[in-house]
C-alpha positions in Angstrom: 113.2 33.2 94.8 111.0 32.6 97.8 112.5 32.5 101.3 112.2 29.4 103.5 110.8 29.6 107.0 112.0 26.8 109.3 110.2 26.9 112.7 110.8 24.8 115.8 108.0 22.3 116.1 107.5 18.5 116.5 107.2 18.0 112.7 110.0 18.7 110.2 110.6 22.3 109.2 108.0 23.6 106.8 108.8 25.7 103.7 106.5 28.6 104.2 106.4 32.3 103.5 108.3 34.5 105.9 106.6 37.5 107.5 108.2 41.0 107.3 107.3 44.0 109.3 108.1 47.4 107.7 108.4 50.5 109.8 108.4 53.9 108.1 106.6 57.1 108.7 106.2 57.8 104.9 103.0 56.2 103.5 104.4 56.1 100.0 107.5 54.1 101.2 105.3 51.7 103.1 103.1 51.1 100.0 106.1 50.4 97.9 107.6 48.0 100.4 104.3 46.1 100.6 104.1 45.8 96.7 107.7 44.6 96.3 107.7 42.2 99.3 104.5 40.6 98.2 105.9 40.2 94.7 109.0 38.5 96.2 107.0 36.0 98.2 106.8 37.5 101.7 103.8 38.2 103.9 104.0 41.9 104.9 102.8 44.0 107.8 103.2 47.8 108.2 103.8 50.3 111.0 104.3 54.0 110.8 106.5 54.5 113.8 108.5 52.6 116.4 105.8 52.6 119.0 103.3 51.0 116.7 105.9 48.5 115.5 106.9 47.5 119.1 103.2 46.9 120.0 102.8 44.7 116.9 106.0 42.7 117.6 104.9 42.0 121.1 101.5 40.6 119.8 102.7 38.8 116.7 105.5 36.8 115.3 107.8 38.3 112.6 110.8 36.8 110.8 112.3 40.1 109.7 112.1 43.8 110.6 112.8 46.6 108.2 112.9 50.0 109.9 113.6 53.6 109.1 115.7 55.5 111.7 114.1 58.9 111.7 110.4 58.6 112.9 108.1 60.4 115.4 107.2 59.0 118.8 109.9 56.3 118.8 112.8 56.4 116.4 114.2 53.3 114.7 117.3 53.6 116.9 115.2 53.4 120.0 113.2 50.5 118.6 116.3 48.5 117.7 117.7 48.9 121.2 114.5 47.8 122.9 114.2 44.8 120.6 117.7 43.7 121.3 116.6 43.1 124.9 113.2 41.6 124.1 113.8 39.7 120.9 117.6 39.3 120.3 117.1 36.8 117.5 114.9 39.0 115.3 116.8 40.0 112.1 116.7 43.7 111.5 117.4 45.8 108.4 117.8 49.5 108.9 117.0 52.0 106.1 118.2 55.6 106.3 118.8 58.6 104.1 121.4 60.4 106.1 123.2 58.1 108.4 126.5 58.8 110.1 129.4 56.5 110.9 128.5 56.8 114.6 124.9 55.8 114.0 126.0 52.8 111.8 128.5 51.7 114.5 125.8 52.0 117.2 123.3 50.0 115.1 125.9 47.2 114.5 126.6 47.1 118.2 122.9 46.6 118.7 123.0 43.6 116.4 121.9 45.2 113.0 123.7 43.3 110.2 122.2 44.9 107.1 121.6 48.5 105.9 119.7 49.9 103.0 120.2 53.5 102.0 117.6 55.9 100.7 116.6 56.5 97.9 115.9 52.8 98.0 117.0 50.5 95.1 114.5 47.7 95.4 116.7 45.5 93.2 119.4 45.8 95.7 116.9 45.5 98.6 115.7 42.2 97.2 119.2 40.7 97.5 119.7 42.1 101.1 116.3 40.7 102.2 116.9 37.4 100.6 120.2 37.1 102.5 118.5 37.8 105.8 115.7 35.4 105.0 118.1 32.6 104.3 119.9 33.4 107.5 116.6 33.2 109.4 115.7 29.9 107.7 119.1 28.4 108.6 118.8 29.5 112.2 115.3 28.1 112.6 116.5 24.8 111.0 119.4 24.6 113.3 117.2 25.2 116.3 114.8 22.6 115.1 117.6 20.0 114.8 118.9 20.9 118.2 115.5 20.3 119.7 115.2 17.0 117.8 118.5 16.0 119.3 117.4 17.0 122.8 114.2 15.0 122.3 116.2 11.9 121.1 118.6 12.2 124.1 115.7 12.3 126.5 114.0 9.4 124.8 117.3 7.4 125.0 117.6 8.2 128.7 114.1 7.1 129.4 114.7 3.9 127.3 117.8 3.0 129.2 116.1 3.7 132.5 113.2 1.5 131.5 115.6 -1.3 130.6 117.5 -1.0 133.9 114.4 -1.0 136.0 112.6 -3.7 134.1 115.5 -6.1 134.0 116.2 -5.6 137.7 112.6 -6.2 138.7 112.2 -9.3 136.5 115.3 -11.1 137.6 113.9 -12.3 140.9 110.5 -13.6 139.8 111.9 -15.2 136.6 114.6 -16.9 138.7 112.0 -18.2 141.1 109.8 -19.6 138.2 112.9 -21.3 136.8 114.0 -22.9 140.1 110.5 -24.1 141.1 109.9 -25.6 137.6 113.2 -27.5 137.8 112.4 -28.8 141.3 109.0 -30.0 140.0 110.6 -31.8 137.1 112.7 -33.8 139.5 109.8 -34.5 141.9 107.4 -35.5 139.1 109.8 -37.5 136.9 107.8 -40.1 135.0 104.5 -38.2 135.7 102.3 -37.2 132.9 103.0 -33.6 133.7 106.7 -34.0 133.3 106.6 -33.0 129.6 104.7 -29.9 130.3 107.0 -28.9 133.1 110.0 -29.4 130.9 108.4 -27.0 128.4 108.0 -24.5 131.3 111.7 -25.0 132.2 112.8 -24.3 128.6 110.6 -21.2 128.4 111.8 -19.9 131.7 115.4 -20.4 130.7 114.9 -18.4 127.5 113.2 -15.7 129.5 116.1 -15.8 132.0 118.5 -15.3 129.2 116.5 -12.3 127.8 116.4 -10.7 131.3 120.1 -11.3 131.8 120.8 -9.7 128.4 118.7 -6.7 129.2 120.4 -6.3 132.5 123.9 -6.6 131.0 122.8 -4.1 128.3 121.7 -1.6 130.9 125.1 -1.9 132.7 126.9 -1.4 129.4 124.8 1.6 128.5 125.7 3.1 131.8 129.3 2.4 131.4 129.3 -0.1 134.3 130.0 -3.3 132.4 132.6 -5.2 134.5 135.2 -7.2 132.7 137.2 -10.2 134.1 140.4 -9.9 132.0 142.4 -13.0 131.4 144.3 -14.8 128.5 142.3 -17.5 126.7 142.4 -19.6 123.6 140.1 -18.1 120.9 139.8 -21.3 118.9 138.7 -23.2 122.0 135.9 -20.6 122.6 134.8 -20.7 119.0 134.6 -24.5 119.2 132.4 -24.3 122.3 130.0 -21.9 120.5 129.9 -24.1 117.4 128.9 -27.1 119.6 126.1 -25.1 121.0 124.7 -24.5 117.5 125.6 -28.0 116.1 122.0 -29.2 115.9 120.7 -25.9 114.4 123.6 -25.9 111.8 122.8 -29.5 110.8 119.0 -28.7 110.5 119.6 -25.7 108.3 122.2 -27.4 106.2 124.9 -24.8 106.8 128.6 -25.4 106.4 130.6 -23.6 109.0 134.4 -23.3 108.5 136.6 -22.5 111.5 139.8 -20.6 110.4 141.2 -19.7 113.8 144.9 -20.6 114.5 145.0 -23.3 117.2 147.6 -21.3 119.3 145.9 -17.9 119.0 145.6 -16.4 122.5 143.3 -13.4 123.3 143.4 -11.2 126.3 139.9 -10.2 127.5 136.8 -11.3 129.3 136.3 -14.9 128.1 132.7 -15.1 129.0 131.7 -11.8 127.4 133.8 -12.3 124.2 132.3 -15.8 123.9 128.9 -14.1 123.9 130.2 -11.9 121.0 131.1 -14.9 119.0 127.8 -16.6 119.9 125.7 -13.5 118.8 127.6 -13.0 115.6 127.3 -16.7 114.7 123.6 -16.7 115.5 123.1 -13.6 113.4 124.8 -15.3 110.5 122.7 -18.4 110.9 119.5 -16.4 110.9 120.3 -14.4 107.8 121.9 -17.1 105.7 119.7 -19.2 103.5 119.5 -22.9 104.2 122.6 -24.7 102.8 124.7 -21.5 103.1 128.3 -21.1 104.1 129.6 -19.4 107.3 133.3 -18.7 108.1 134.7 -17.9 111.5 138.2 -16.6 111.1 140.9 -14.9 113.2 144.2 -13.2 112.7 146.8 -12.2 115.2 149.4 -11.0 112.7 149.1 -7.3 113.5 151.3 -6.3 116.5 149.3 -5.3 119.6 146.0 -6.4 118.0 143.9 -9.4 117.3 141.0 -9.6 114.8 138.3 -12.1 114.4 135.4 -12.2 111.9 132.2 -14.0 111.2 131.4 -14.1 107.5 128.3 -15.5 105.7 127.0 -15.7 102.2 123.4 -14.8 103.2 121.0 -12.1 102.3 123.3 -9.2 103.3 122.4 -5.9 104.9 121.4 -2.7 103.0 123.5 0.4 103.3 120.6 2.2 105.0 120.5 -0.4 107.8 124.2 -0.8 108.4 124.4 2.3 110.6 121.5 1.0 112.7 122.3 -2.7 113.3 124.1 -2.0 116.5 121.3 0.2 117.9 119.3 -1.1 120.8 116.1 -2.9 119.8 116.8 -2.6 116.1 115.9 -5.6 114.1 117.5 -6.2 110.6 114.8 -6.2 107.9 111.1 -5.6 108.6 109.8 -7.5 111.7 106.7 -8.7 109.9 108.9 -10.9 107.7 110.5 -12.6 110.7 109.6 -16.0 112.1 109.5 -16.4 115.8 112.5 -18.6 115.9 116.0 -17.2 116.7 117.7 -19.8 114.5 115.3 -20.2 111.6 115.9 -18.2 108.4 115.1 -14.5 109.2 114.2 -15.6 112.7 113.2 -12.8 115.1 114.6 -11.5 118.3 114.5 -8.5 120.6 117.1 -6.6 118.7 119.5 -6.4 121.7 122.1 -9.0 120.6 124.2 -6.8 118.3 123.8 -3.9 120.6 125.3 -6.0 123.4 128.1 -7.1 121.0 129.0 -3.5 120.3 129.0 -2.6 124.0 131.2 -5.5 124.9 133.7 -4.7 122.2 133.8 -1.0 123.2 134.3 -2.1 126.9 137.4 -3.9 125.6 138.5 -0.6 123.8 138.1 -2.5 120.5 136.1 -1.9 117.3 133.5 -3.7 115.3 132.9 -3.1 111.7 130.4 -4.4 109.2 131.0 -5.1 105.5 127.9 -6.1 103.5 125.9 -5.7 100.3 122.4 -7.0 99.7 122.4 -10.6 98.5 126.2 -10.8 98.9 126.4 -11.8 102.6 127.8 -9.9 105.5 131.1 -9.9 107.4 131.4 -8.6 111.0 135.0 -7.9 112.0 136.0 -7.4 115.7 139.4 -5.9 116.5 140.8 -5.9 120.0 143.9 -4.4 121.5 146.2 -6.9 123.2 
Protein backbone atom coordinates (compact mmCIF):
# COMPACT_ATOMS: atom_id res chain seq x y z
CA UNK A 1 0.00 0.00 0.00
CA UNK A 2 1.49 3.33 -1.09
CA UNK A 3 1.37 6.31 1.28
CA UNK A 4 -0.33 9.54 0.33
CA UNK A 5 1.39 12.88 0.51
CA UNK A 6 -0.94 15.84 0.95
CA UNK A 7 0.96 19.13 0.66
CA UNK A 8 -0.30 22.65 1.24
CA UNK A 9 -0.65 24.42 -2.11
CA UNK A 10 -3.28 26.28 -4.11
CA UNK A 11 -4.43 23.08 -5.85
CA UNK A 12 -6.06 20.05 -4.18
CA UNK A 13 -3.71 17.70 -2.28
CA UNK A 14 -1.86 15.41 -4.67
CA UNK A 15 -1.40 11.69 -4.09
CA UNK A 16 2.39 11.32 -4.46
CA UNK A 17 5.20 9.27 -3.00
CA UNK A 18 6.45 10.38 0.38
CA UNK A 19 10.17 10.89 0.95
CA UNK A 20 11.94 9.13 3.81
CA UNK A 21 15.39 9.94 5.19
CA UNK A 22 17.18 7.00 6.85
CA UNK A 23 20.04 7.73 9.26
CA UNK A 24 22.28 4.79 10.29
CA UNK A 25 26.03 4.38 10.55
CA UNK A 26 25.91 0.77 9.25
CA UNK A 27 26.09 0.62 5.41
CA UNK A 28 24.31 -2.75 5.28
CA UNK A 29 21.35 -1.42 7.28
CA UNK A 30 21.12 1.65 5.04
CA UNK A 31 21.12 -0.57 1.92
CA UNK A 32 18.36 -2.78 3.32
CA UNK A 33 16.24 0.23 4.23
CA UNK A 34 16.56 1.66 0.69
CA UNK A 35 15.60 -1.69 -0.87
CA UNK A 36 12.52 -2.18 1.30
CA UNK A 37 11.33 1.44 1.27
CA UNK A 38 11.59 1.58 -2.53
CA UNK A 39 9.59 -1.65 -2.75
CA UNK A 40 6.90 -0.16 -0.47
CA UNK A 41 6.55 2.92 -2.64
CA UNK A 42 8.66 5.55 -0.86
CA UNK A 43 11.41 7.79 -2.20
CA UNK A 44 14.47 7.24 -0.02
CA UNK A 45 17.51 9.26 0.98
CA UNK A 46 20.34 8.09 3.25
CA UNK A 47 22.72 9.61 5.82
CA UNK A 48 25.39 7.85 7.88
CA UNK A 49 25.24 10.11 10.96
CA UNK A 50 23.21 12.83 12.62
CA UNK A 51 25.40 15.66 11.32
CA UNK A 52 24.93 14.62 7.69
CA UNK A 53 21.21 14.07 8.28
CA UNK A 54 20.76 17.51 9.81
CA UNK A 55 22.51 19.12 6.85
CA UNK A 56 20.25 17.28 4.40
CA UNK A 57 17.08 18.11 6.33
CA UNK A 58 17.99 21.80 6.31
CA UNK A 59 18.42 21.70 2.51
CA UNK A 60 15.61 19.34 1.51
CA UNK A 61 12.07 18.41 2.42
CA UNK A 62 11.33 15.03 4.00
CA UNK A 63 8.07 13.48 5.13
CA UNK A 64 9.56 10.96 7.56
CA UNK A 65 12.84 10.43 9.39
CA UNK A 66 14.09 6.99 10.47
CA UNK A 67 17.15 7.29 12.71
CA UNK A 68 19.39 5.04 14.75
CA UNK A 69 20.37 6.29 18.20
CA UNK A 70 24.02 5.28 18.49
CA UNK A 71 26.11 7.01 15.79
CA UNK A 72 29.39 8.97 15.60
CA UNK A 73 29.63 12.78 15.33
CA UNK A 74 25.98 13.38 16.26
CA UNK A 75 23.83 10.74 17.91
CA UNK A 76 20.22 10.08 17.02
CA UNK A 77 19.24 11.46 20.42
CA UNK A 78 20.99 14.76 19.71
CA UNK A 79 19.52 14.90 16.20
CA UNK A 80 15.97 14.41 17.50
CA UNK A 81 16.30 17.21 20.04
CA UNK A 82 17.65 19.64 17.43
CA UNK A 83 14.85 18.76 15.02
CA UNK A 84 12.17 19.27 17.65
CA UNK A 85 13.23 22.91 17.70
CA UNK A 86 13.74 23.36 13.96
CA UNK A 87 11.08 21.07 12.46
CA UNK A 88 8.54 20.11 15.12
CA UNK A 89 6.13 18.61 12.58
CA UNK A 90 8.59 16.09 11.14
CA UNK A 91 7.54 12.53 12.00
CA UNK A 92 10.42 10.52 13.47
CA UNK A 93 10.91 6.78 13.94
CA UNK A 94 13.78 5.69 16.21
CA UNK A 95 15.58 2.37 15.70
CA UNK A 96 17.81 0.98 18.44
CA UNK A 97 19.29 -2.31 19.55
CA UNK A 98 19.81 -1.59 23.22
CA UNK A 99 17.52 1.11 24.45
CA UNK A 100 16.61 1.83 28.04
CA UNK A 101 13.37 3.00 29.56
CA UNK A 102 14.98 6.36 30.28
CA UNK A 103 16.01 6.78 26.63
CA UNK A 104 12.54 5.83 25.42
CA UNK A 105 10.91 8.32 27.79
CA UNK A 106 13.33 11.03 26.69
CA UNK A 107 12.56 10.32 23.03
CA UNK A 108 8.81 10.40 23.62
CA UNK A 109 9.15 13.73 25.41
CA UNK A 110 10.96 14.97 22.31
CA UNK A 111 7.99 13.96 20.19
CA UNK A 112 9.03 10.53 18.90
CA UNK A 113 5.91 8.40 18.55
CA UNK A 114 7.26 5.18 17.00
CA UNK A 115 10.14 2.81 17.81
CA UNK A 116 11.62 -0.12 15.86
CA UNK A 117 13.96 -2.50 17.66
CA UNK A 118 17.02 -4.19 16.18
CA UNK A 119 17.39 -6.71 14.65
CA UNK A 120 14.82 -5.11 12.39
CA UNK A 121 11.73 -7.05 11.30
CA UNK A 122 10.94 -5.32 8.03
CA UNK A 123 7.48 -6.84 7.98
CA UNK A 124 6.76 -5.06 11.25
CA UNK A 125 8.63 -1.95 10.07
CA UNK A 126 6.37 -1.68 7.02
CA UNK A 127 3.30 -1.37 9.25
CA UNK A 128 4.95 1.18 11.54
CA UNK A 129 6.04 3.32 8.59
CA UNK A 130 2.65 3.05 6.93
CA UNK A 131 0.99 4.31 10.11
CA UNK A 132 3.35 7.30 10.19
CA UNK A 133 2.82 7.97 6.49
CA UNK A 134 -0.94 8.01 6.94
CA UNK A 135 -0.56 10.40 9.86
CA UNK A 136 1.63 12.69 7.74
CA UNK A 137 -0.91 12.60 4.90
CA UNK A 138 -3.78 13.40 7.27
CA UNK A 139 -1.87 16.31 8.80
CA UNK A 140 -1.00 17.74 5.39
CA UNK A 141 -4.59 17.42 4.23
CA UNK A 142 -5.83 19.13 7.39
CA UNK A 143 -3.41 22.00 6.85
CA UNK A 144 -4.46 22.25 3.21
CA UNK A 145 -8.13 22.49 4.23
CA UNK A 146 -7.31 25.09 6.88
CA UNK A 147 -5.50 27.18 4.29
CA UNK A 148 -8.41 26.83 1.90
CA UNK A 149 -10.74 28.00 4.66
CA UNK A 150 -8.50 30.99 5.41
CA UNK A 151 -8.45 31.88 1.71
CA UNK A 152 -12.24 31.64 1.48
CA UNK A 153 -12.68 33.81 4.56
CA UNK A 154 -10.37 36.43 3.07
CA UNK A 155 -12.21 36.27 -0.26
CA UNK A 156 -15.52 36.69 1.51
CA UNK A 157 -14.16 39.67 3.47
CA UNK A 158 -12.95 41.32 0.26
CA UNK A 159 -16.30 40.62 -1.44
CA UNK A 160 -18.28 42.17 1.42
CA UNK A 161 -15.99 45.19 1.46
CA UNK A 162 -16.41 45.59 -2.29
CA UNK A 163 -20.20 45.46 -1.97
CA UNK A 164 -20.21 48.00 0.85
CA UNK A 165 -17.94 50.46 -0.95
CA UNK A 166 -19.54 50.02 -4.37
CA UNK A 167 -23.12 50.36 -3.16
CA UNK A 168 -22.22 53.43 -1.09
CA UNK A 169 -20.42 55.16 -3.95
CA UNK A 170 -23.17 54.39 -6.48
CA UNK A 171 -26.10 55.63 -4.43
CA UNK A 172 -25.51 59.35 -5.00
CA UNK A 173 -24.91 59.35 -8.79
CA UNK A 174 -27.74 56.87 -9.42
CA UNK A 175 -30.11 58.96 -7.32
CA UNK A 176 -29.04 62.07 -9.25
CA UNK A 177 -29.68 60.40 -12.62
CA UNK A 178 -33.09 59.23 -11.45
CA UNK A 179 -34.13 62.66 -10.13
CA UNK A 180 -32.92 64.57 -13.19
CA UNK A 181 -34.62 62.12 -15.57
CA UNK A 182 -37.94 62.47 -13.74
CA UNK A 183 -37.69 66.28 -13.83
CA UNK A 184 -37.01 66.17 -17.57
CA UNK A 185 -40.02 63.92 -18.13
CA UNK A 186 -42.21 66.54 -16.48
CA UNK A 187 -40.57 69.41 -18.37
CA UNK A 188 -40.76 67.70 -21.76
CA UNK A 189 -44.18 66.13 -21.46
CA UNK A 190 -45.56 65.68 -24.97
CA UNK A 191 -42.12 66.16 -26.50
CA UNK A 192 -40.71 63.54 -28.86
CA UNK A 193 -38.01 62.76 -26.30
CA UNK A 194 -40.53 61.90 -23.56
CA UNK A 195 -40.60 58.20 -24.47
CA UNK A 196 -36.83 57.96 -24.33
CA UNK A 197 -36.74 59.80 -21.02
CA UNK A 198 -39.29 57.43 -19.54
CA UNK A 199 -37.05 54.54 -20.60
CA UNK A 200 -34.19 56.24 -18.73
CA UNK A 201 -36.40 56.67 -15.66
CA UNK A 202 -37.38 52.99 -15.67
CA UNK A 203 -33.77 51.90 -16.09
CA UNK A 204 -32.53 54.24 -13.37
CA UNK A 205 -35.23 52.97 -10.99
CA UNK A 206 -34.11 49.41 -11.64
CA UNK A 207 -30.52 50.43 -11.01
CA UNK A 208 -31.58 52.24 -7.84
CA UNK A 209 -33.25 49.06 -6.61
CA UNK A 210 -30.10 47.03 -7.32
CA UNK A 211 -27.87 49.54 -5.50
CA UNK A 212 -30.30 49.62 -2.57
CA UNK A 213 -30.27 45.83 -2.40
CA UNK A 214 -26.49 45.76 -2.44
CA UNK A 215 -26.36 48.37 0.31
CA UNK A 216 -28.86 46.48 2.45
CA UNK A 217 -26.94 43.27 1.82
CA UNK A 218 -23.69 44.89 2.96
CA UNK A 219 -25.42 46.05 6.16
CA UNK A 220 -26.86 42.60 6.77
CA UNK A 221 -23.50 40.89 6.17
CA UNK A 222 -21.93 43.23 8.72
CA UNK A 223 -24.72 42.52 11.21
CA UNK A 224 -25.97 46.13 10.99
CA UNK A 225 -29.37 45.57 9.42
CA UNK A 226 -31.80 47.78 11.35
CA UNK A 227 -35.32 46.51 11.97
CA UNK A 228 -38.45 48.57 12.63
CA UNK A 229 -40.48 46.08 14.65
CA UNK A 230 -44.25 46.36 14.68
CA UNK A 231 -47.38 44.22 14.35
CA UNK A 232 -48.86 43.94 10.85
CA UNK A 233 -51.33 41.84 8.90
CA UNK A 234 -49.50 39.24 6.82
CA UNK A 235 -52.34 38.63 4.36
CA UNK A 236 -52.46 42.35 3.64
CA UNK A 237 -48.73 42.38 2.85
CA UNK A 238 -49.03 39.31 0.63
CA UNK A 239 -51.91 40.97 -1.21
CA UNK A 240 -49.81 44.07 -1.87
CA UNK A 241 -47.02 41.94 -3.30
CA UNK A 242 -49.45 40.02 -5.51
CA UNK A 243 -50.75 43.27 -6.95
CA UNK A 244 -47.18 44.26 -7.86
CA UNK A 245 -46.84 41.08 -9.92
CA UNK A 246 -50.39 41.02 -11.25
CA UNK A 247 -49.41 41.85 -14.83
CA UNK A 248 -46.51 39.39 -14.88
CA UNK A 249 -48.65 36.61 -13.40
CA UNK A 250 -51.27 37.20 -16.09
CA UNK A 251 -48.67 37.24 -18.89
CA UNK A 252 -47.11 33.99 -17.69
CA UNK A 253 -50.48 32.30 -17.20
CA UNK A 254 -49.72 31.43 -13.58
CA UNK A 255 -52.34 30.67 -10.97
CA UNK A 256 -51.44 32.06 -7.54
CA UNK A 257 -53.40 30.88 -4.52
CA UNK A 258 -53.29 32.88 -1.28
CA UNK A 259 -53.83 30.68 1.76
CA UNK A 260 -53.10 33.17 4.53
CA UNK A 261 -55.67 33.63 7.34
CA UNK A 262 -57.25 37.08 7.15
CA UNK A 263 -56.62 37.78 10.84
CA UNK A 264 -53.02 36.50 10.99
CA UNK A 265 -50.80 39.12 12.61
CA UNK A 266 -47.02 39.03 12.44
CA UNK A 267 -44.55 40.93 14.58
CA UNK A 268 -41.53 42.13 12.64
CA UNK A 269 -40.23 44.70 10.19
CA UNK A 270 -43.11 45.10 7.73
CA UNK A 271 -41.03 46.60 4.91
CA UNK A 272 -38.28 44.00 5.08
CA UNK A 273 -40.59 41.02 5.51
CA UNK A 274 -42.61 42.30 2.56
CA UNK A 275 -39.35 42.14 0.63
CA UNK A 276 -38.97 38.51 1.72
CA UNK A 277 -42.42 37.67 0.31
CA UNK A 278 -41.64 39.63 -2.87
CA UNK A 279 -38.33 37.87 -3.50
CA UNK A 280 -39.77 34.41 -2.83
CA UNK A 281 -42.72 35.05 -5.13
CA UNK A 282 -40.49 36.45 -7.86
CA UNK A 283 -38.23 33.42 -7.53
CA UNK A 284 -41.26 31.12 -7.88
CA UNK A 285 -42.44 33.02 -10.96
CA UNK A 286 -39.02 32.78 -12.60
CA UNK A 287 -38.66 29.04 -12.11
CA UNK A 288 -42.22 27.91 -12.74
CA UNK A 289 -43.23 27.06 -16.29
CA UNK A 290 -45.89 29.17 -17.96
CA UNK A 291 -49.31 28.13 -16.73
CA UNK A 292 -47.91 26.81 -13.44
CA UNK A 293 -49.35 27.04 -9.95
CA UNK A 294 -47.93 28.98 -6.98
CA UNK A 295 -49.26 28.88 -3.41
CA UNK A 296 -48.54 31.47 -0.72
CA UNK A 297 -49.58 30.01 2.63
CA UNK A 298 -49.19 30.84 6.31
CA UNK A 299 -49.84 29.17 9.63
CA UNK A 300 -49.91 30.70 13.09
CA UNK A 301 -51.00 27.56 14.90
CA UNK A 302 -47.67 26.91 16.63
CA UNK A 303 -47.37 28.83 19.93
CA UNK A 304 -44.80 31.60 19.80
CA UNK A 305 -44.13 31.12 16.09
CA UNK A 306 -45.60 31.94 12.72
CA UNK A 307 -44.66 30.24 9.46
CA UNK A 308 -45.34 31.24 5.90
CA UNK A 309 -44.31 29.53 2.69
CA UNK A 310 -44.15 30.04 -1.05
CA UNK A 311 -44.65 26.83 -3.01
CA UNK A 312 -44.49 26.28 -6.76
CA UNK A 313 -44.75 23.35 -9.17
CA UNK A 314 -41.83 24.54 -11.29
CA UNK A 315 -38.52 23.02 -12.33
CA UNK A 316 -37.29 22.46 -8.77
CA UNK A 317 -33.78 22.75 -7.38
CA UNK A 318 -31.19 19.98 -7.34
CA UNK A 319 -29.77 18.74 -4.05
CA UNK A 320 -26.34 20.03 -5.08
CA UNK A 321 -27.66 23.59 -5.42
CA UNK A 322 -29.89 23.68 -2.35
CA UNK A 323 -26.99 24.47 0.00
CA UNK A 324 -25.92 27.37 -2.22
CA UNK A 325 -29.14 29.18 -3.13
CA UNK A 326 -28.83 31.56 -0.17
CA UNK A 327 -25.19 32.41 -0.98
CA UNK A 328 -24.43 35.91 -2.19
CA UNK A 329 -24.33 36.18 -6.02
CA UNK A 330 -25.32 32.55 -6.52
CA UNK A 331 -27.74 32.05 -9.41
CA UNK A 332 -29.89 28.91 -9.57
CA UNK A 333 -29.00 26.87 -12.68
CA UNK A 334 -26.37 27.90 -15.20
CA UNK A 335 -26.43 31.58 -16.05
CA UNK A 336 -26.07 30.96 -19.78
CA UNK A 337 -29.56 29.44 -19.78
CA UNK A 338 -31.13 32.54 -18.23
CA UNK A 339 -32.93 35.26 -20.08
CA UNK A 340 -32.25 38.84 -19.05
CA UNK A 341 -35.75 39.30 -17.60
CA UNK A 342 -36.31 38.85 -13.88
CA UNK A 343 -39.88 37.65 -14.45
CA UNK A 344 -39.52 35.52 -17.59
CA UNK A 345 -39.04 31.78 -17.23
CA UNK A 346 -35.52 31.19 -15.88
CA UNK A 347 -35.03 34.94 -15.90
CA UNK A 348 -31.70 36.16 -14.62
CA UNK A 349 -30.68 38.42 -11.80
CA UNK A 350 -27.66 39.30 -9.67
CA UNK A 351 -28.05 36.44 -7.25
CA UNK A 352 -28.58 38.67 -4.22
CA UNK A 353 -32.33 38.26 -3.71
CA UNK A 354 -32.32 34.99 -1.77
CA UNK A 355 -29.16 36.04 0.08
CA UNK A 356 -31.03 39.14 1.23
CA UNK A 357 -34.04 37.02 2.21
CA UNK A 358 -31.84 34.80 4.36
CA UNK A 359 -30.22 37.79 6.07
CA UNK A 360 -33.58 39.44 6.82
CA UNK A 361 -34.96 36.22 8.30
CA UNK A 362 -31.84 35.74 10.43
CA UNK A 363 -32.09 39.34 11.65
CA UNK A 364 -35.56 38.40 12.93
CA UNK A 365 -34.01 35.34 14.66
CA UNK A 366 -36.04 33.16 12.31
CA UNK A 367 -35.24 30.31 9.95
CA UNK A 368 -35.76 29.65 6.27
CA UNK A 369 -35.76 26.16 4.79
CA UNK A 370 -36.02 24.81 1.27
CA UNK A 371 -37.75 21.61 0.19
CA UNK A 372 -37.33 20.67 -3.44
CA UNK A 373 -36.63 18.00 -6.02
CA UNK A 374 -35.83 18.51 -9.70
CA UNK A 375 -39.02 18.80 -11.79
CA UNK A 376 -41.19 18.64 -8.66
CA UNK A 377 -41.25 22.30 -7.68
CA UNK A 378 -39.84 24.06 -4.64
CA UNK A 379 -41.17 25.22 -1.28
CA UNK A 380 -39.48 27.93 0.79
CA UNK A 381 -40.66 28.00 4.41
CA UNK A 382 -39.97 30.98 6.70
CA UNK A 383 -40.52 30.58 10.45
CA UNK A 384 -40.40 33.61 12.74
CA UNK A 385 -40.56 33.82 16.53
CA UNK A 386 -43.43 35.97 17.87
